[in-house]
N, C-alpha and C positions, 0 to 999 in steps of 0.2 A: 775600361771598356775597348780593350785592343784584343783582335783576334785574328785568325788567320784561314783562309780560305782554302777549306778541304776541296769544294769543286761545285759545278754547277750539274744538279741532275734534273732532268725534264727544266721546266722553267723557274727551278728555287736554287738560291745560291745558300750552301753549306758551310757554318762557321765553327770553329773550335777557338775556345778560349787559348790567347798565347801564351799562357804559363799556368802554373797548377795551382787549382780554387785553394782558397783559404778557409777557415773556419769563420772569419766574420763575412763571408762571402757565402758560406754555404750552412752555418749554423753549427751547434754543439749540439744538436739535438739529433733525430732521424738516425741514420748509420755511421754517425761521427764516432771515433775510438780515440785520435789521441794526434799528436803532431808526426809528421811523417817521420817512422821509426827506424829507417833503414839506412843502408849506403847511401850517399847524397855527392859522394865524390864526384861523379859524374854530370853533375846538375847544369844546366845550360841556361837557367833561369834567372833572376833576380831577386829573389826574395825566398829562399830556403828555411830560412827563422819560423815563416809564418805558414808554408805549405803542410795542408792539415792531409789526416790520413783515415779513410772511410772504410767501412764493410761495404761490401757490396750487396749484401742481404741476410743480415744475422738478427739484428734487436728483434723484429715481427716473427721470427723463425728459427727462437732457440731450442724448439723441441723437437725440430724437424732434423732426421739425418744424425742422430746422438750428437747435436749441437754444432753441426758443421753447418748450420743454416739453408738456404734454398737458392737455385738460380734461376728461379721463374721471377723476371723482373717487374711484374705486376703486384708483387708482395713486397716488395724493396721500400723500404725507409729512405733510402738513398735517393731512388726514383721519386716517389710520392712526397718526401716531406725536403729533402736536402735539395734537389736538382727543381722540383716542379711546386715548390713550395716557397722554401727559402731565397734560393738565388733570382727566381722572377721577382720578390718583393723587394730583394736587395740591391738590385740593379737600377732599380727605378722604374716608373711607369711609363716614360720616354721609350727607353730600352724595351721594356717589355712589350710596348705594343706592337715592336717591328717585328717579334717572333711568331712563326706561323705555327700553325698546330700542324703535327707530323704523324703519320703511321710508321710506328719503329718497327724493325723487324727483330723479331726478339725471340726465335726460335732455336737461331743457333744451329750447331751440327754437331757431328763427333771430331775425335782431335784428328783422326786420321782423315777427315774431308774439310779440315780449315788448320789445324797446327803442320799436318804434313804435305801442305799443299801450296804452291804459288798463289800471289793475289787473284790471279783471273779465276781461278776454281775454286778459291775459300769466296771470294763473293759469289759464285753460281751456287754454293752449297748452301751460305747463311743470308744471303736476300733473296736468291728466287726461288730454293728449293729448302727453305728451312724445315725444320722437324719441332714435333711436340715431345718426344721421348723425354720420359723422367720430369715434365712440367708436372704443376699442381694444378693449371688452368687450363691446361689443353690449346693453349693458344700460340700463334707464331707471330702476331702482331699485338702492340700497343699504342694508344693514341694519346700522345703529349707534347708538349710544346719542346722541352728539354730532354736529352738524352747522350751519350756517351759515343765517342768514334766505335766504328764497327772494326773487326781485325782487318779487314779487306783494305778499309779506308788506310790502315796505316802501311799495308803492302806498298800498296798503289802511290805512297807518299814519298817513296825513295826514288831515286831516279830509274828510267826504264831498263837501266843495265841490270836491275837485281830483280825485274820483273818473271823469269825464270827460275829465281831460287825459292823452294820453300820458306815460309815465313818462320818456320823453328830454326832456321840458319842466317836469320837476319843479324847476328849479334858479331858477324865480321866488320871489320875497320872499314874496308871498303863499300860498305852498303850503310853501317851508320852514320859515315862523312856524307853520304848523299840524300839522306834521307830528313828533310824537314820536321817530321813530326817527332824524330828521337828528343827526346827533352833530358835523357839521363837520369829519371829516377823508374821506378817499378809503378805500372799505372794501369787503372781497368779500362778494359772496353766493354762494350754493352755485348758482346757476343758470349753468349754460354756454350759450355761445353756438354754436349746433350750426352754423353754415354757416361756421364757422374753428375747425380743430380745435384751436387753442390758446386761442380768444378764452373769455372770462368776463364776465359782467357785475357791475358792481362800482357802487357809489354814489360818484359824483364828491364831490368837495369844495365845489362849490357844489350840490350837492343832487338833481341830477337822475340818473337811471340813466345809465350808460355801459358800455361794455366796454372790456375791456385784455388783452393776453396773461399767461397763465400766469405767467409768470416777473417779474410785477412784485412789487414790496413795497408791500403796503397794510396798513392796520389790520384787526382783526376782531372780532367779538364772538360766544362761543361760544353756541350753540340748542339747547336740549332739552325733552322731553315729561317731565312729571314722571307718576311712577309713578299709577296708581288706589289704590295702598294711603295717599297722603301727604293728611293731613287740615289743615283751617283752625284756628287757633290762636286769633289774634287782628290788630286792624289794622284800617283800612279802604282802606289802600292808598295812601294820600297822604304823599308826603315824609317829614311829620313822626311819619306812623302806617302805615308799611310792612306788609304783609300778611304774617305770620308763619305757618310750619307748622312740623308735629310731625317 
């Protein structure tokens, strides 16, 4: 149960799991596909043998878009089964009680409005002004406890010196070296590419924001907001002294 702080949004603390999820944590049902299948030479975590690969939204939508799945989050089994059922069960009742219900912005936007934009503009386009183009539910929000990082979360995790760079160019070493969220594997975001009915934005192996079809099998890290009832106990947030909560 080690997490990193993405930030404080309003009065809520947003966390992301410190390492990629395993099938023991998220299950082998839902949108599970296989062990992480791609190049792992740049992996920065501690458990590559157990990192799992999940499709974003395929098994519940095999007939949509000629087998390409769907980028509508409300129909995703990764969302409904792996994150908001299995994960919540497997972390235990004490931890599950600390997670707040959240309204996730799931409309996303086009490649031109996210992939080809710096973090600040991408945030406006996926959080402030998401779209419903190519959705099957015509919705831009989804209420649940657990989700994934936004594309703009990843953009702002780099040092401020990178914030003027478009997210598609985040693969340069000068940026990946100062982006604490970069972990070296291909990883899902919750942000959909609205100009393609099955497109989803991913963090590529080299560290840039990219996009892929919802049927691909990538790594992921659960993201959630802490309940306001959670309080600080001890720790300064370093690796040797992590923050502990009640």
